[in-house]
N, C-alpha and C positions, 0 to 999 in steps of 0.2 A: 402393443396397446400402442395406439394411435397417439399420437405426441400432443393434443389436446387434453389429454387423458393424462398424458405423462407432464403436461406443463402443471395438470389442475393439481395431482399428487402430489409433486415436489414443490409447488410454490414458486415456479419461474415463468418466465413468458415462454410462447414457442417459438420467438423470434432468438433468445435466449440460448436455448434446445441447438437449435441450428445450426447456433453462432460455435456452441461447443463443439458441436461434431463437424465445423469446417477448420476449426483449430486444433482438431486431432484429440479433444479430451472423449469424446466417446465416437465407438467404432459406429463406421456406417448399418443403420440397423435394415433387414432384410424387407421388401414390400412387400405390399399384401399384393392380391391378384389385379385389385383398383387400382395400386400405384401407389398407396399409401404408406410412409414410416410405419413399419409393427415393430417397436420397441421390447424389448424380453426385460421381465420383470425385474431384473438386477440393475436396471440402468436408475432406477430410482433412488439404490443405494448407491449408485456411482456421483450423482448428481448431488445426493444428501456429506458425497465426502469431497466434493469438488466446490461446492459452499462453505461447508468449512472450512478447509485447505485455505480458502478465497479468505475470509474473517480472521484467518489467524498468521495472514501477512503473506502467502507465499503464494505467488505470482502463477500468470499460468503455465507458463512456459518451466516451471520447479512442478505445477502437480502433472502438468504430460509427461515431467520424469519420472515422479512417482509411479503413474499409473502405467505407464510402459515397462517397468521393471513389471510392477503386480501381474502386468499381461503375457510377459514372457517366462513367467512361474516365481517369480523369485519375491523373496519378501523386502518390500523398500524400508523397512524399519533403519538401516544404518545412513541409509541417505536422507529419510526425513530427518533424521536426529543432526544429522549435519546442517541439514536447511534451517532448524529451527535454531540452532547455535549461531549457523552464520545471521541471520535475525533479530537475535536477541545481541550479540555484539553489535550491529548497524542500528537498533537501539539504543542501545548502554552512550553508544558515540552519539548520536541525535541528541541525545538526554544532555549530554557532556556540552556539547554546543549551546543549548536552547537555555542551561542554565550560565555559562558565559554570555552570551546574550541578556539573559536577565540583568546581568549586575551591570553589566553595559549601560543598559536602559534604564537602571536604577540609579546609576552616578550620571547621566543626561538629565534623568528629572527630577533630583538634587539641583545642578547646576541650574536647569531652568527655575526650579523655585527661588532661587537665588538670585537670580538676574534679572537686572530692571533695564525695559525694554528702552527707556530712555539716554541708557548706558550706550547705545549701538550706533555706528559711525556708518557712513557709506562705504569705508573700507572693508568693513565686516559684511559676512553674506548670515551670521547668523550666531552670535556668542556664547549661544549654546553648545556648539563644535569646536567653538577656538582653544580649546583645552583650559589645562587648570593656570590657577598664578604662576608657578610654575615653571611654565613653560613646554609642558606635555600636552600632547596632543589627546583629544579626544579618543573613543573606541575607534580602534583600526576598520572594521565593520561589523554592521548591523545587519 
């Protein structure tokens, strides 16, 4: 199958397919006598796998590692499970960080609604970030 046909059947561009080939995600296809790439039919399934894995958050390097295991005749299921677990833990960590940032922003929004700009002095950069009445400082980082 020529690259244009593969692109049409996979929903990818020919440029993306060439990139995946250069990145080691696709084996180098044989060439026709005229010099055109001649991809085997199974390449469509491989591209669908790559798209699904990318859509699930796996990096191209991680996808390459899964494909390398499969190409070597080994089932990649255990490796994929480890990758998925790692990504889930990362998402949980990022969600916790986002919840903390949201709480800090809500506190700033409350402080902003109670701040009268007329009370600001030249010594203040912004009273909203100046901390509360008990001397505490505002959120560490946003």
